[in-house]
C-alpha positions in Angstrom: -13.6 -7.3 -1.9 -12.0 -3.6 -1.7 -8.1 -3.2 -1.1 -7.1 0.3 -0.3 -4.4 2.4 1.1 -4.1 5.5 2.8 -0.7 7.8 2.4 -0.5 11.3 3.0 -4.2 11.8 3.6 -6.0 10.7 0.6 -7.4 6.8 0.1 -7.0 4.6 -3.1 -9.2 2.1 -3.4 -8.6 -1.2 -5.5 -11.5 -3.8 -6.8 -8.6 -6.5 -6.9 -5.5 -7.9 -5.4 -4.0 -7.8 -8.5 -4.4 -3.9 -9.4 -3.3 -2.9 -5.7 -0.2 -4.9 -6.3 1.2 -3.5 -9.4 0.2 -0.2 -8.1 2.6 -0.9 -4.8 5.1 -2.6 -7.0 5.1 0.6 -9.7 5.4 2.7 -6.2 8.1 0.8 -4.7 10.5 0.6 -8.1 10.0 4.8 -8.3 10.9 5.8 -5.1 13.1 5.4 -2.2 13.4 6.2 1.4 10.3 7.0 3.5 7.9 6.9 1.0 9.2 3.4 -0.2 9.1 1.8 2.9 5.5 3.1 2.8 4.4 0.8 -0.4 6.4 -2.1 1.3 4.6 -2.1 4.1 1.1 -2.2 2.2 2.8 -5.4 0.4 3.8 -7.0 3.4 0.6 -6.5 4.9 -1.6 -7.5 1.5 0.4 -10.4 1.2 -0.7 -11.1 4.9 -4.4 -11.0 4.0 -4.8 -7.3 5.5 -6.7 -5.5 2.3 -6.4 -1.7 3.7 -3.0 0.1 5.3 -3.4 3.3 6.9 0.4 4.4 6.3 -0.1 7.8 7.7 0.7 6.0 11.6 3.5 5.0 13.0 1.8 1.7 13.6 3.4 -1.6 11.2 
């Protein structure tokens, strides 16, 4: 199963949940504001079993 995130029109795909989580944690640690909100939403989705998040939409 692949894991992916779409942000700013680009989609990044990860081969494992651990790799995706690592990416999101680094993103969260390195930013703030609305950009951090995107990463946090993707992390929350990942922990809820959702393997793809399109952060370019307004949906939670």
